N, C-alpha and C positions, 0 to 999 in steps of 0.2 A: 430409173431416174431417181435422183435424190434432190430434195429441196432444202435449202439452208439459208440463213440470213446472209445478206451481202456484206462484204467488207470493203474497205477503201481499195484493196488490190483488185476488186472486180469492176471498178468504175469504167475502165477502157472497154471491157467486154460488154458492159451494160450499154454504153453509148454506141458501140458498134452494132449491137443487136437492135437498138432503137432505130438507127439509121437503116439497117437492112430491112427491118419489118415495115417501116413507114415511108420509105423513099418513093414507093409506088403511088402514094397519095399526093405528093407535092404538086404535081401539075393540076390535078382535079380540084384541090383546095385553093391553089394559087399561092401558097407559101408552105413552109414546113409545119406539119402538125405539131401541136403542143408537146407530145412526148419526145419529139426530136430535139427540143430545146430546153428540156427540164433540167433543174438543178440536181443532178444525180448525187453529187457530193453531199449536199444537205440531206437528201432523202436517205442515203446510206447512213449518215451520222445519226439521223433520227430513228433508224431501225425500221424504215418503211419498205425496204426492198428485200425480196427473197429471190434467190437464184435457183434455177433448175439445172442440174448437172447430169452428164452421162456417167457411165461406170468408170471412165478414166479421168473424171474431174473437169471435163470440157463443158463450157457454158452452152446450154440449149436455149435458154430464155430467161425471162425475169418477170416479176410482178411487183407492183407498188400498191400497197393498201394500208389503211390506218382507220381507227375509230374516229367518227366525226358526227356530232349532233345526234347521238343515240343510235347510230347505225355504223356499219363498216363501209367505208368508201373505197372502192376499187378504182384507183386512178389510172393504172396503166398495166397492160399485160402485153408482152412482145416475145416472139419466138424467132430465132434465126431461120431463114428460108430453108437452110439445109436440114432443119429438124421439123419442118412443117409436116402435118399429117401423121404425126407419131403420138398424138395425145398430150403433148407438152403443155399447150395452152389450157386445155381442159383440166389437166392435173394441177396446174398453178391456180386456176379459178377454184377448183375443189378445195385446195389448200386454204385459200382465202376464206371460203365459206366455212370450213371447219374451224378456223381461228375465230370467226365471228360467233359461231355457236359456242365455242369454248368460253368466249367472253360474254356470253348470254346476250348478244345483240340480235335484235329481231329480224334484221334484213341486211342485204348487201345492195348498195346503190352504185351505179356507174354511169358514164356517158360515153358516147362515141360520136364521131363526126358523121353527119348525114351523107357525106360523100364516100364513107367507108361502107359501101352497101353490103359487103360480105358480112360485116359485123351485125348488120341489122337483121340477118337471118340466123346467125350463130347464137346470139344471146337468147332469143326466144326458145331455141332448141335446148338450151341449158336451163330453162325454167324462168328466165327473166321476162318481165312484162314492161312494155313501154309505158312510161308515166308522164312524158311530156317532151316537147321540142321548143327550143328557144335559142336565140343568139346569145353567146356568152364569150367574152374576151375576143370578140371578132370572129368567132367560129359558129357555124350552124350545128348545134349539138342535139343529139337524141338521148334522152335520159331513160334508164332502165332501173328496175328494182326486182329483187328476188326475196320473198318472204321466207324466213327460216323457221319461224315459230308459229 
């Protein structure tokens, strides 16, 4: 697997991956999760998205992260269902953490929807600690942090 910055040519694959990864949650949440309606064009332009590719250049998944208020904010990580269970998501998150360390940021913070119950066990397994729950933008969110320093 190779991770590289996204380009405008990747937007359709990114959108397709988000749809594939998050469609299972629409019924539980009652509407599309925020990652399904994100402004990927702007995020690509700002350099916030990285793509995970297979050896043939096919998109496996993507991650959105950027520095914010003295920490790295991991906004979104998604993997195509066909690539699930192959370590793509974990690899993307490790890439984000390495970039945070490179920038000497003390932690990575993220949130997930409380209805995405699988995430509530995945993030602690990766060393993230729950730091709060609250409603934000009409979503019931669970906030996590991983200290790096």
